[in-house]
C-alpha positions in Angstrom: 113.7 97.4 105.3 110.4 95.7 105.5 109.7 92.2 104.1 106.3 90.8 103.2 105.4 87.4 101.9 102.5 87.5 99.5 100.5 84.3 98.7 99.0 83.4 95.3 96.6 80.7 94.1 96.1 79.3 90.7 93.5 81.1 88.6 93.8 80.0 85.0 96.2 79.1 82.2 96.9 81.4 79.2 98.8 80.5 76.0 102.3 80.7 77.5 101.8 81.5 81.2 99.8 80.7 84.3 97.7 83.4 86.0 97.7 83.5 89.8 95.5 85.6 92.0 96.7 87.1 95.3 95.2 85.8 98.5 95.2 88.8 100.8 95.4 88.4 104.6 92.1 88.8 106.4 91.1 92.5 106.5 93.9 93.6 104.2 93.8 94.9 100.6 95.8 93.1 98.0 99.4 94.3 97.5 100.2 92.9 94.0 96.8 91.5 92.7 97.4 89.2 89.8 100.7 87.8 88.5 101.6 85.8 85.4 104.3 83.1 85.6 105.7 81.4 82.6 104.5 77.8 82.1 108.0 76.4 81.9 108.6 77.6 85.5 105.2 77.2 87.0 104.5 73.6 85.9 101.6 72.2 87.8 102.1 74.4 90.8 98.7 75.6 92.3 100.2 78.0 94.9 103.1 80.5 95.0 104.6 82.6 97.7 106.6 85.7 96.8 108.6 87.6 99.4 109.1 91.3 98.6 111.4 93.7 100.4 110.7 97.4 100.7 113.9 99.5 101.2 113.1 102.6 103.2 
């Protein structure tokens, strides 16, 4: 199993969600790109980290 933590920064708000853009590590391509998080959960958060696990 491989775990990776992906960092996201605030991009903009939409009607019911907040859009976050991935901040890739230097020299790396984005893994997930853009995510949308519902406003009720995101609140005023400007940064998110998501840990994903790849099961081999």
